[in-house]
ROROTOR-25252 format. One record per residue: x, y, z of N, C-alpha, C in turn; residue in one letter; residue number from 1. Coordinates in Angstrom, 3 decimals, m for minus. Layout:
REM ROROTOR-25252
<site><n_xx>X</n_xx><n_yy>Y</n_yy><n_zz>Z</n_zz><ca_xx>X</ca_xx><ca_yy>Y</ca_yy><ca_zz>Z</ca_zz><c_xx>X</c_xx><c_yy>Y</c_yy><c_zz>Z</c_zz><res>a</res><n>NUM</n></site>
...
//
This chain:
REM ROROTOR-25252
<site><n_xx>2.588</n_xx><n_yy>m3.886</n_yy><n_zz>m11.916</n_zz><ca_xx>2.543</ca_xx><ca_yy>m4.999</ca_yy><ca_zz>m11.468</ca_zz><c_xx>1.138</c_xx><c_yy>m5.292</c_yy><c_zz>m10.611</c_zz><res>v</res><n>1</n></site>
<site><n_xx>0.519</n_xx><n_yy>m4.148</n_yy><n_zz>m10.213</n_zz><ca_xx>m0.682</ca_xx><ca_yy>m4.103</ca_yy><ca_zz>m9.639</ca_zz><c_xx>m1.231</c_xx><c_yy>m2.951</c_yy><c_zz>m9.297</c_zz><res>a</res><n>2</n></site>
<site><n_xx>m2.589</n_xx><n_yy>m2.664</n_yy><n_zz>m9.608</n_zz><ca_xx>m3.259</ca_xx><ca_yy>m1.475</ca_yy><ca_zz>m9.649</ca_zz><c_xx>m4.668</c_xx><c_yy>m1.543</c_yy><c_zz>m9.016</c_zz><res>s</res><n>3</n></site>
<site><n_xx>m5.320</n_xx><n_yy>m0.469</n_yy><n_zz>m8.330</n_zz><ca_xx>m6.433</ca_xx><ca_yy>m0.464</ca_yy><ca_zz>m8.125</ca_zz><c_xx>m7.038</c_xx><c_yy>0.848</c_yy><c_zz>m8.015</c_zz><res>a</res><n>4</n></site>
<site><n_xx>m8.378</n_xx><n_yy>1.328</n_yy><n_zz>m8.252</n_zz><ca_xx>m8.793</ca_xx><ca_yy>2.419</ca_yy><ca_zz>m8.338</ca_zz><c_xx>m9.713</c_xx><c_yy>2.517</c_yy><c_zz>m7.174</c_zz><res>m</res><n>5</n></site>
<site><n_xx>m9.723</n_xx><n_yy>3.134</n_yy><n_zz>m6.197</n_zz><ca_xx>m10.451</ca_xx><ca_yy>3.413</ca_yy><ca_zz>m4.780</ca_zz><c_xx>m11.358</c_xx><c_yy>4.924</c_yy><c_zz>m5.195</c_zz><res>f</res><n>6</n></site>
<site><n_xx>m12.398</n_xx><n_yy>5.058</n_yy><n_zz>m4.664</n_zz><ca_xx>m13.257</ca_xx><ca_yy>6.397</ca_yy><ca_zz>m4.694</ca_zz><c_xx>m14.078</c_xx><c_yy>6.339</c_yy><c_zz>m3.809</c_zz><res>g</res><n>7</n></site>
<site><n_xx>m14.311</n_xx><n_yy>7.966</n_yy><n_zz>m3.381</n_zz><ca_xx>m15.460</ca_xx><ca_yy>8.004</ca_yy><ca_zz>m2.520</ca_zz><c_xx>m16.429</c_xx><c_yy>9.112</c_yy><c_zz>m2.351</c_zz><res>y</res><n>8</n></site>
<site><n_xx>m17.526</n_xx><n_yy>9.112</n_yy><n_zz>m2.656</n_zz><ca_xx>m18.523</ca_xx><ca_yy>10.131</ca_yy><ca_zz>m3.046</ca_zz><c_xx>m19.076</c_xx><c_yy>10.921</c_yy><c_zz>m1.597</c_zz><res>d</res><n>9</n></site>
<site><n_xx>m18.508</n_xx><n_yy>10.534</n_yy><n_zz>m0.263</n_zz><ca_xx>m19.018</ca_xx><ca_yy>11.171</ca_yy><ca_zz>0.674</ca_zz><c_xx>m19.648</c_xx><c_yy>10.453</c_yy><c_zz>1.480</c_zz><res>g</res><n>10</n></site>
<site><n_xx>m20.464</n_xx><n_yy>9.493</n_yy><n_zz>0.788</n_zz><ca_xx>m21.110</ca_xx><ca_yy>8.155</ca_yy><ca_zz>1.481</ca_zz><c_xx>m20.903</c_xx><c_yy>6.994</c_yy><c_zz>1.654</c_zz><res>h</res><n>11</n></site>
<site><n_xx>m20.207</n_xx><n_yy>6.501</n_yy><n_zz>0.432</n_zz><ca_xx>m19.526</ca_xx><ca_yy>5.199</ca_yy><ca_zz>0.595</ca_zz><c_xx>m18.232</c_xx><c_yy>5.241</c_yy><c_zz>m0.284</c_zz><res>r</res><n>12</n></site>
<site><n_xx>m17.209</n_xx><n_yy>4.244</n_yy><n_zz>m0.030</n_zz><ca_xx>m16.541</ca_xx><ca_yy>4.047</ca_yy><ca_zz>m1.046</ca_zz><c_xx>m16.491</c_xx><c_yy>3.034</c_yy><c_zz>m1.793</c_zz><res>g</res><n>13</n></site>
<site><n_xx>m15.626</n_xx><n_yy>2.959</n_yy><n_zz>m2.631</n_zz><ca_xx>m15.617</ca_xx><ca_yy>1.918</ca_yy><ca_zz>m3.529</ca_zz><c_xx>m14.243</c_xx><c_yy>1.754</c_yy><c_zz>m4.308</c_zz><res>r</res><n>14</n></site>
<site><n_xx>m14.288</n_xx><n_yy>0.575</n_yy><n_zz>m4.462</n_zz><ca_xx>m12.825</ca_xx><ca_yy>m0.201</ca_yy><ca_zz>m5.019</ca_zz><c_xx>m13.464</c_xx><c_yy>m0.797</c_yy><c_zz>m6.499</c_zz><res>v</res><n>15</n></site>
<site><n_xx>m12.895</n_xx><n_yy>m0.342</n_yy><n_zz>m7.389</n_zz><ca_xx>m12.777</ca_xx><ca_yy>m0.793</ca_yy><ca_zz>m8.728</ca_zz><c_xx>m11.656</c_xx><c_yy>m1.164</c_yy><c_zz>m9.542</c_zz><res>n</res><n>16</n></site>
<site><n_xx>m11.533</n_xx><n_yy>m2.364</n_yy><n_zz>m10.019</n_zz><ca_xx>m10.217</ca_xx><ca_yy>m2.770</ca_yy><ca_zz>m11.120</ca_zz><c_xx>m9.291</c_xx><c_yy>m3.262</c_yy><c_zz>m10.559</c_zz><res>y</res><n>17</n></site>
<site><n_xx>m9.388</n_xx><n_yy>m3.805</n_yy><n_zz>m9.129</n_zz><ca_xx>m8.026</ca_xx><ca_yy>m4.384</ca_yy><ca_zz>m8.621</ca_zz><c_xx>m7.757</c_xx><c_yy>m5.499</c_yy><c_zz>m9.325</c_zz><res>l</res><n>18</n></site>
<site><n_xx>m6.237</n_xx><n_yy>m5.188</n_yy><n_zz>m9.825</n_zz><ca_xx>m5.680</ca_xx><ca_yy>m6.221</ca_yy><ca_zz>m10.687</ca_zz><c_xx>m4.338</c_xx><c_yy>m6.235</c_yy><c_zz>m10.511</c_zz><res>a</res><n>19</n></site>
<site><n_xx>m3.799</n_xx><n_yy>m7.827</n_yy><n_zz>m10.423</n_zz><ca_xx>m2.586</ca_xx><ca_yy>m8.000</ca_yy><ca_zz>m10.236</ca_zz><c_xx>m1.886</c_xx><c_yy>m8.909</c_yy><c_zz>m11.570</c_zz><res>v</res><n>20</n></site>
<site><n_xx>m0.672</n_xx><n_yy>m8.482</n_yy><n_zz>m12.165</n_zz><ca_xx>m0.221</ca_xx><ca_yy>m9.190</ca_yy><ca_zz>m13.017</ca_zz><c_xx>m0.221</c_xx><c_yy>m10.766</c_yy><c_zz>m12.759</c_zz><res>a</res><n>21</n></site>
<site><n_xx>m0.565</n_xx><n_yy>m11.521</n_yy><n_zz>m13.840</n_zz><ca_xx>m0.364</ca_xx><ca_yy>m13.077</ca_yy><ca_zz>m13.398</ca_zz><c_xx>0.881</c_xx><c_yy>m13.433</c_yy><c_zz>m12.643</c_zz><res>p</res><n>22</n></site>
<site><n_xx>1.787</n_xx><n_yy>m13.122</n_yy><n_zz>m13.393</n_zz><ca_xx>3.252</ca_xx><ca_yy>m13.390</ca_yy><ca_zz>m12.872</ca_zz><c_xx>3.535</c_xx><c_yy>m12.841</c_yy><c_zz>m11.564</c_zz><res>d</res><n>23</n></site>
<site><n_xx>2.755</n_xx><n_yy>m12.067</n_yy><n_zz>m10.810</n_zz><ca_xx>3.387</ca_xx><ca_yy>m11.449</ca_yy><ca_zz>m9.613</ca_zz><c_xx>2.091</c_xx><c_yy>m11.765</c_yy><c_zz>m8.563</c_zz><res>h</res><n>24</n></site>
<site><n_xx>1.121</n_xx><n_yy>m12.565</n_yy><n_zz>m9.029</n_zz><ca_xx>0.134</ca_xx><ca_yy>m13.158</ca_yy><ca_zz>m7.979</ca_zz><c_xx>0.726</c_xx><c_yy>m13.626</c_yy><c_zz>m6.626</c_zz><res>r</res><n>25</n></site>
<site><n_xx>m0.337</n_xx><n_yy>m13.757</n_yy><n_zz>m5.737</n_zz><ca_xx>0.128</ca_xx><ca_yy>m14.503</ca_yy><ca_zz>m4.487</ca_zz><c_xx>1.400</c_xx><c_yy>m13.748</c_yy><c_zz>m3.846</c_zz><res>r</res><n>26</n></site>
<site><n_xx>1.794</n_xx><n_yy>m12.740</n_yy><n_zz>m4.004</n_zz><ca_xx>2.538</ca_xx><ca_yy>m12.431</ca_yy><ca_zz>m3.510</ca_zz><c_xx>2.404</c_xx><c_yy>m11.007</c_yy><c_zz>m2.402</c_zz><res>r</res><n>27</n></site>
<site><n_xx>1.094</n_xx><n_yy>m10.749</n_yy><n_zz>m2.283</n_zz><ca_xx>0.568</ca_xx><ca_yy>m9.886</ca_yy><ca_zz>m1.078</ca_zz><c_xx>0.477</c_xx><c_yy>m8.487</c_yy><c_zz>m1.654</c_zz><res>g</res><n>28</n></site>
<site><n_xx>0.364</n_xx><n_yy>m8.293</n_yy><n_zz>m3.285</n_zz><ca_xx>0.434</ca_xx><ca_yy>m6.895</ca_yy><ca_zz>m3.740</ca_zz><c_xx>m1.240</c_xx><c_yy>m6.577</c_yy><c_zz>m3.588</c_zz><res>h</res><n>29</n></site>
<site><n_xx>m2.365</n_xx><n_yy>m7.484</n_yy><n_zz>m3.808</n_zz><ca_xx>m3.368</ca_xx><ca_yy>m7.080</ca_yy><ca_zz>m3.629</ca_zz><c_xx>m3.864</c_xx><c_yy>m6.585</c_yy><c_zz>m2.300</c_zz><res>a</res><n>30</n></site>
<site><n_xx>m3.346</n_xx><n_yy>m7.482</n_yy><n_zz>m1.373</n_zz><ca_xx>m3.830</ca_xx><ca_yy>m7.033</ca_yy><ca_zz>0.098</ca_zz><c_xx>m3.024</c_xx><c_yy>m5.629</c_yy><c_zz>0.465</c_zz><res>r</res><n>31</n></site>
<site><n_xx>m2.046</n_xx><n_yy>m5.572</n_yy><n_zz>m0.010</n_zz><ca_xx>m1.319</ca_xx><ca_yy>m4.182</ca_yy><ca_zz>0.252</ca_zz><c_xx>m2.055</c_xx><c_yy>m3.080</c_yy><c_zz>m0.250</c_zz><res>r</res><n>32</n></site>
<site><n_xx>m2.470</n_xx><n_yy>m3.092</n_yy><n_zz>m1.144</n_zz><ca_xx>m3.399</ca_xx><ca_yy>m2.306</ca_yy><ca_zz>m1.935</ca_zz><c_xx>m4.691</c_xx><c_yy>m2.166</c_yy><c_zz>m1.223</c_zz><res>l</res><n>33</n></site>
<site><n_xx>m5.128</n_xx><n_yy>m3.158</n_yy><n_zz>m1.155</n_zz><ca_xx>m6.703</ca_xx><ca_yy>m3.140</ca_yy><ca_zz>m0.506</ca_zz><c_xx>m6.290</c_xx><c_yy>m2.454</c_yy><c_zz>1.136</c_zz><res>m</res><n>34</n></site>
<site><n_xx>m5.136</n_xx><n_yy>m2.577</n_yy><n_zz>1.521</n_zz><ca_xx>m4.936</ca_xx><ca_yy>m2.131</ca_yy><ca_zz>3.073</ca_zz><c_xx>m4.806</c_xx><c_yy>m0.574</c_yy><c_zz>3.282</c_zz><res>d</res><n>35</n></site>
<site><n_xx>m4.160</n_xx><n_yy>m0.121</n_yy><n_zz>1.741</n_zz><ca_xx>m3.714</ca_xx><ca_yy>1.283</ca_yy><ca_zz>1.690</ca_zz><c_xx>m4.911</c_xx><c_yy>2.114</c_yy><c_zz>1.426</c_zz><res>e</res><n>36</n></site>
<site><n_xx>m5.938</n_xx><n_yy>1.430</n_yy><n_zz>0.328</n_zz><ca_xx>m7.307</ca_xx><ca_yy>1.739</ca_yy><ca_zz>0.038</ca_zz><c_xx>m8.206</c_xx><c_yy>2.222</c_yy><c_zz>1.348</c_zz><res>g</res><n>37</n></site>
<site><n_xx>m8.509</n_xx><n_yy>1.271</n_yy><n_zz>2.089</n_zz><ca_xx>m9.249</ca_xx><ca_yy>1.289</ca_yy><ca_zz>3.188</ca_zz><c_xx>m8.364</c_xx><c_yy>2.452</c_yy><c_zz>4.200</c_zz><res>e</res><n>38</n></site>
<site><n_xx>m7.294</n_xx><n_yy>2.560</n_yy><n_zz>4.416</n_zz><ca_xx>m6.385</ca_xx><ca_yy>3.115</ca_yy><ca_zz>5.360</ca_zz><c_xx>m7.012</c_xx><c_yy>4.521</c_yy><c_zz>5.038</c_zz><res>a</res><n>39</n></site>
<site><n_xx>m6.726</n_xx><n_yy>4.974</n_yy><n_zz>3.648</n_zz><ca_xx>m7.140</ca_xx><ca_yy>6.327</ca_yy><ca_zz>2.800</ca_zz><c_xx>m8.472</c_xx><c_yy>6.695</c_yy><c_zz>3.131</c_zz><res>r</res><n>40</n></site>
<site><n_xx>m9.376</n_xx><n_yy>5.611</n_yy><n_zz>2.696</n_zz><ca_xx>m10.654</ca_xx><ca_yy>6.017</ca_yy><ca_zz>2.707</ca_zz><c_xx>m11.230</c_xx><c_yy>6.331</c_yy><c_zz>4.474</c_zz><res>l</res><n>41</n></site>
<site><n_xx>m10.757</n_xx><n_yy>5.245</n_yy><n_zz>5.356</n_zz><ca_xx>m11.026</ca_xx><ca_yy>5.455</ca_yy><ca_zz>6.859</ca_zz><c_xx>m10.733</c_xx><c_yy>6.970</c_yy><c_zz>7.169</c_zz><res>t</res><n>42</n></site>
<site><n_xx>m9.310</n_xx><n_yy>7.320</n_yy><n_zz>7.005</n_zz><ca_xx>m8.868</ca_xx><ca_yy>8.590</ca_yy><ca_zz>7.213</ca_zz><c_xx>m9.862</c_xx><c_yy>9.938</c_yy><c_zz>6.655</c_zz><res>a</res><n>43</n></site>
<site><n_xx>m10.379</n_xx><n_yy>9.625</n_yy><n_zz>5.579</n_zz><ca_xx>m11.496</ca_xx><ca_yy>10.466</ca_yy><ca_zz>4.907</ca_zz><c_xx>m12.841</c_xx><c_yy>10.451</c_yy><c_zz>5.752</c_zz><res>l</res><n>44</n></site>
<site><n_xx>m13.260</n_xx><n_yy>9.531</n_yy><n_zz>6.508</n_zz><ca_xx>m14.347</ca_xx><ca_yy>9.515</ca_yy><ca_zz>7.261</ca_zz><c_xx>m15.160</c_xx><c_yy>8.248</c_yy><c_zz>6.781</c_zz><res>g</res><n>45</n></site>
<site><n_xx>m14.704</n_xx><n_yy>7.593</n_yy><n_zz>5.671</n_zz><ca_xx>m15.718</ca_xx><ca_yy>6.798</ca_yy><ca_zz>4.758</ca_zz><c_xx>m16.202</c_xx><c_yy>5.578</c_yy><c_zz>5.621</c_zz><res>c</res><n>46</n></site>
<site><n_xx>m17.511</n_xx><n_yy>5.554</n_yy><n_zz>6.050</n_zz><ca_xx>m18.048</ca_xx><ca_yy>4.407</ca_yy><ca_zz>6.661</ca_zz><c_xx>m17.962</c_xx><c_yy>2.914</c_yy><c_zz>6.346</c_zz><res>p</res><n>47</n></site>
<site><n_xx>m17.936</n_xx><n_yy>2.867</n_yy><n_zz>4.755</n_zz><ca_xx>m18.063</ca_xx><ca_yy>1.580</ca_yy><ca_zz>4.093</ca_zz><c_xx>m17.765</c_xx><c_yy>1.567</c_yy><c_zz>2.804</c_zz><res>k</res><n>48</n></site>
<site><n_xx>m16.827</n_xx><n_yy>0.486</n_yy><n_zz>2.638</n_zz><ca_xx>m16.444</ca_xx><ca_yy>0.369</ca_yy><ca_zz>1.242</ca_zz><c_xx>m17.052</c_xx><c_yy>m1.069</c_yy><c_zz>0.339</c_zz><res>l</res><n>49</n></site>
<site><n_xx>m17.263</n_xx><n_yy>m0.470</n_yy><n_zz>m0.568</n_zz><ca_xx>m18.133</ca_xx><ca_yy>m1.484</ca_yy><ca_zz>m1.391</ca_zz><c_xx>m17.551</c_xx><c_yy>m1.732</c_yy><c_zz>m3.107</c_zz><res>s</res><n>50</n></site>
<site><n_xx>m17.670</n_xx><n_yy>m2.986</n_yy><n_zz>m3.238</n_zz><ca_xx>m16.932</ca_xx><ca_yy>m3.248</ca_yy><ca_zz>m4.408</ca_zz><c_xx>m18.062</c_xx><c_yy>m4.386</c_yy><c_zz>m5.169</c_zz><res>l</res><n>51</n></site>
<site><n_xx>m17.931</n_xx><n_yy>m4.609</n_yy><n_zz>m6.097</n_zz><ca_xx>m18.831</ca_xx><ca_yy>m5.557</ca_yy><ca_zz>m7.235</ca_zz><c_xx>m17.451</c_xx><c_yy>m6.681</c_yy><c_zz>m7.541</c_zz><res>q</res><n>52</n></site>
<site><n_xx>m18.291</n_xx><n_yy>m7.994</n_yy><n_zz>m7.906</n_zz><ca_xx>m17.367</ca_xx><ca_yy>m8.883</ca_yy><ca_zz>m8.465</ca_zz><c_xx>m18.233</c_xx><c_yy>m9.804</c_yy><c_zz>m9.620</c_zz><res>l</res><n>53</n></site>
<site><n_xx>m17.672</n_xx><n_yy>m10.279</n_yy><n_zz>m10.399</n_zz><ca_xx>m18.502</ca_xx><ca_yy>m11.195</ca_yy><ca_zz>m11.342</ca_zz><c_xx>m18.709</c_xx><c_yy>m12.428</c_yy><c_zz>m10.699</c_zz><res>r</res><n>54</n></site>
<site><n_xx>m19.896</n_xx><n_yy>m13.087</n_yy><n_zz>m10.850</n_zz><ca_xx>m20.158</ca_xx><ca_yy>m14.080</ca_yy><ca_zz>m10.512</ca_zz><c_xx>m19.139</c_xx><c_yy>m15.569</c_yy><c_zz>m10.872</c_zz><res>t</res><n>55</n></site>
<site><n_xx>m18.468</n_xx><n_yy>m15.143</n_yy><n_zz>m11.956</n_zz><ca_xx>m17.406</ca_xx><ca_yy>m16.353</ca_yy><ca_zz>m12.319</ca_zz><c_xx>m16.332</c_xx><c_yy>m16.027</c_yy><c_zz>m11.997</c_zz><res>d</res><n>56</n></site>
<site><n_xx>m16.195</n_xx><n_yy>m15.503</n_yy><n_zz>m10.837</n_zz><ca_xx>m14.622</ca_xx><ca_yy>m15.149</ca_yy><ca_zz>m10.470</ca_zz><c_xx>m14.711</c_xx><c_yy>m15.624</c_yy><c_zz>m8.887</c_zz><res>n</res><n>57</n></site>
<site><n_xx>m14.592</n_xx><n_yy>m16.933</n_yy><n_zz>m8.923</n_zz><ca_xx>m14.360</ca_xx><ca_yy>m17.496</ca_yy><ca_zz>m7.266</ca_zz><c_xx>m13.253</c_xx><c_yy>m17.168</c_yy><c_zz>m6.639</c_zz><res>p</res><n>58</n></site>
<site><n_xx>m12.309</n_xx><n_yy>m17.038</n_yy><n_zz>m7.351</n_zz><ca_xx>m10.720</ca_xx><ca_yy>m16.524</ca_yy><ca_zz>m6.598</ca_zz><c_xx>m10.876</c_xx><c_yy>m15.380</c_yy><c_zz>m6.024</c_zz><res>q</res><n>59</n></site>
<site><n_xx>m11.706</n_xx><n_yy>m14.321</n_yy><n_zz>m6.754</n_zz><ca_xx>m11.638</ca_xx><ca_yy>m12.897</ca_yy><ca_zz>m6.200</ca_zz><c_xx>m12.378</c_xx><c_yy>m12.947</c_yy><c_zz>m4.899</c_zz><res>a</res><n>60</n></site>
<site><n_xx>m13.785</n_xx><n_yy>m13.853</n_yy><n_zz>m5.205</n_zz><ca_xx>m14.496</ca_xx><ca_yy>m13.696</ca_yy><ca_zz>m4.066</ca_zz><c_xx>m13.691</c_xx><c_yy>m14.274</c_yy><c_zz>m2.910</c_zz><res>a</res><n>61</n></site>
<site><n_xx>m12.940</n_xx><n_yy>m15.331</n_yy><n_zz>m2.755</n_zz><ca_xx>m12.578</ca_xx><ca_yy>m15.969</ca_yy><ca_zz>m1.818</ca_zz><c_xx>m11.459</c_xx><c_yy>m14.984</c_yy><c_zz>m1.104</c_zz><res>a</res><n>62</n></site>
<site><n_xx>m10.821</n_xx><n_yy>m14.387</n_yy><n_zz>m2.064</n_zz><ca_xx>m9.952</ca_xx><ca_yy>m13.080</ca_yy><ca_zz>m1.649</ca_zz><c_xx>m10.477</c_xx><c_yy>m12.152</c_yy><c_zz>m0.732</c_zz><res>f</res><n>63</n></site>
<site><n_xx>m11.454</n_xx><n_yy>m11.477</n_yy><n_zz>m1.133</n_zz><ca_xx>m12.321</ca_xx><ca_yy>m10.735</ca_yy><ca_zz>m0.579</ca_zz><c_xx>m13.037</c_xx><c_yy>m11.018</c_yy><c_zz>0.849</c_zz><res>y</res><n>64</n></site>
<site><n_xx>m13.508</n_xx><n_yy>m12.480</n_yy><n_zz>0.914</n_zz><ca_xx>m13.620</ca_xx><ca_yy>m13.189</ca_yy><ca_zz>2.026</ca_zz><c_xx>m12.485</c_xx><c_yy>m13.191</c_yy><c_zz>3.084</c_zz><res>t</res><n>65</n></site>
<site><n_xx>m11.543</n_xx><n_yy>m13.344</n_yy><n_zz>2.540</n_zz><ca_xx>m10.243</ca_xx><ca_yy>m13.546</ca_yy><ca_zz>3.554</ca_zz><c_xx>m10.102</c_xx><c_yy>m12.164</c_yy><c_zz>4.104</c_zz><res>r</res><n>66</n></site>
<site><n_xx>m10.367</n_xx><n_yy>m11.350</n_yy><n_zz>3.722</n_zz><ca_xx>m10.192</ca_xx><ca_yy>m9.633</ca_yy><ca_zz>4.036</ca_zz><c_xx>m11.241</c_xx><c_yy>m8.902</c_yy><c_zz>4.650</c_zz><res>l</res><n>67</n></site>
<site><n_xx>m12.307</n_xx><n_yy>m9.799</n_yy><n_zz>5.009</n_zz><ca_xx>m13.391</ca_xx><ca_yy>m9.708</ca_yy><ca_zz>5.845</ca_zz><c_xx>m14.547</c_xx><c_yy>m9.140</c_yy><c_zz>4.998</c_zz><res>g</res><n>68</n></site>
<site><n_xx>m14.571</n_xx><n_yy>m9.020</n_yy><n_zz>3.770</n_zz><ca_xx>m15.611</ca_xx><ca_yy>m8.645</ca_yy><ca_zz>3.088</ca_zz><c_xx>m16.830</c_xx><c_yy>m9.597</c_yy><c_zz>3.041</c_zz><res>y</res><n>69</n></site>
<site><n_xx>m18.117</n_xx><n_yy>m9.097</n_yy><n_zz>2.729</n_zz><ca_xx>m19.264</ca_xx><ca_yy>m10.258</ca_yy><ca_zz>2.876</ca_zz><c_xx>m20.343</c_xx><c_yy>m9.742</c_yy><c_zz>1.597</c_zz><res>g</res><n>70</n></site>
<site><n_xx>m20.854</n_xx><n_yy>m10.451</n_yy><n_zz>1.425</n_zz><ca_xx>m21.961</ca_xx><ca_yy>m10.282</ca_yy><ca_zz>0.268</ca_zz><c_xx>m23.397</c_xx><c_yy>m9.131</c_yy><c_zz>0.943</c_zz><res>q</res><n>71</n></site>
<site><n_xx>m23.724</n_xx><n_yy>m7.941</n_yy><n_zz>0.122</n_zz><ca_xx>m24.457</ca_xx><ca_yy>m7.170</ca_yy><ca_zz>0.629</ca_zz><c_xx>m25.824</c_xx><c_yy>m7.777</c_yy><c_zz>0.112</c_zz><res>d</res><n>72</n></site>
<site><n_xx>m26.949</n_xx><n_yy>m7.384</n_yy><n_zz>0.759</n_zz><ca_xx>m28.207</ca_xx><ca_yy>m7.699</ca_yy><ca_zz>0.104</ca_zz><c_xx>m28.751</c_xx><c_yy>m6.420</c_yy><c_zz>m0.975</c_zz><res>a</res><n>73</n></site>
<site><n_xx>m27.743</n_xx><n_yy>m6.543</n_yy><n_zz>m1.838</n_zz><ca_xx>m28.118</ca_xx><ca_yy>m5.590</ca_yy><ca_zz>m3.059</ca_zz><c_xx>m28.040</c_xx><c_yy>m6.150</c_yy><c_zz>m4.363</c_zz><res>a</res><n>74</n></site>
<site><n_xx>m28.753</n_xx><n_yy>m5.535</n_yy><n_zz>m5.347</n_zz><ca_xx>m28.695</ca_xx><ca_yy>m5.978</ca_yy><ca_zz>m6.829</ca_zz><c_xx>m27.992</c_xx><c_yy>m5.101</c_yy><c_zz>m7.408</c_zz><res>v</res><n>75</n></site>
<site><n_xx>m27.223</n_xx><n_yy>m5.608</n_yy><n_zz>m8.680</n_zz><ca_xx>m26.269</ca_xx><ca_yy>m4.517</ca_yy><ca_zz>m9.431</ca_zz><c_xx>m27.164</c_xx><c_yy>m4.421</c_yy><c_zz>m10.760</c_zz><res>s</res><n>76</n></site>
<site><n_xx>m27.406</n_xx><n_yy>m3.443</n_yy><n_zz>m11.151</n_zz><ca_xx>m28.348</ca_xx><ca_yy>m3.132</ca_yy><ca_zz>m12.393</ca_zz><c_xx>m27.261</c_xx><c_yy>m2.557</c_yy><c_zz>m13.255</c_zz><res>f</res><n>77</n></site>
<site><n_xx>m27.026</n_xx><n_yy>m2.735</n_yy><n_zz>m14.645</n_zz><ca_xx>m26.297</ca_xx><ca_yy>m2.228</ca_yy><ca_zz>m15.878</ca_zz><c_xx>m27.078</c_xx><c_yy>m2.107</c_yy><c_zz>m17.093</c_zz><res>g</res><n>78</n></site>
<site><n_xx>m26.602</n_xx><n_yy>m1.208</n_yy><n_zz>m17.728</n_zz><ca_xx>m26.854</ca_xx><ca_yy>m0.912</ca_yy><ca_zz>m19.037</ca_zz><c_xx>m26.023</c_xx><c_yy>m0.383</c_yy><c_zz>m20.124</c_zz><res>k</res><n>79</n></site>
<site><n_xx>m25.753</n_xx><n_yy>m1.353</n_yy><n_zz>m21.350</n_zz><ca_xx>m24.845</ca_xx><ca_yy>m1.300</ca_yy><ca_zz>m22.018</ca_zz><c_xx>m25.069</c_xx><c_yy>m0.240</c_yy><c_zz>m23.108</c_zz><res>r</res><n>80</n></site>
<site><n_xx>m24.468</n_xx><n_yy>1.144</n_yy><n_zz>m22.885</n_zz><ca_xx>m24.557</ca_xx><ca_yy>1.698</ca_yy><ca_zz>m23.952</ca_zz><c_xx>m23.677</c_xx><c_yy>1.967</c_yy><c_zz>m25.314</c_zz><res>l</res><n>81</n></site>
<site><n_xx>m22.958</n_xx><n_yy>1.196</n_yy><n_zz>m25.180</n_zz><ca_xx>m21.833</ca_xx><ca_yy>0.723</ca_yy><ca_zz>m26.728</ca_zz><c_xx>m21.783</c_xx><c_yy>m0.670</c_yy><c_zz>m26.534</c_zz><res>i</res><n>82</n></site>
<site><n_xx>m22.106</n_xx><n_yy>m1.387</n_yy><n_zz>m27.683</n_zz><ca_xx>m22.365</ca_xx><ca_yy>m2.869</ca_yy><ca_zz>m28.062</ca_zz><c_xx>m20.800</c_xx><c_yy>m3.338</c_yy><c_zz>m27.925</c_zz><res>a</res><n>83</n></site>
<site><n_xx>m20.545</n_xx><n_yy>m4.548</n_yy><n_zz>m27.287</n_zz><ca_xx>m19.324</ca_xx><ca_yy>m5.160</ca_yy><ca_zz>m27.242</ca_zz><c_xx>m18.774</c_xx><c_yy>m5.202</c_yy><c_zz>m28.996</c_zz><res>d</res><n>84</n></site>
<site><n_xx>m17.764</n_xx><n_yy>m5.259</n_yy><n_zz>m29.335</n_zz><ca_xx>m17.414</ca_xx><ca_yy>m5.696</ca_yy><ca_zz>m30.693</ca_zz><c_xx>m16.500</c_xx><c_yy>m6.867</c_yy><c_zz>m31.028</c_zz><res>s</res><n>85</n></site>
//
């Protein structure tokens, strides 16, 4: 129904791949996953949680804004190692 992957490198936390099945959206699953991830990272002493969003996903941006997240002054770099098929 819903899943997320959280990580912590001892400096910053990350959340990746938060997803909710389309038929189960808008029922609080994503918020509960974020609450749990934030609580676990806080318990580990994690001072900040970061995430990346695609610019073509305004619904996700609105969701994270409602949770108190804001845009950092950072630029994401990437390099494709295997070409898309």
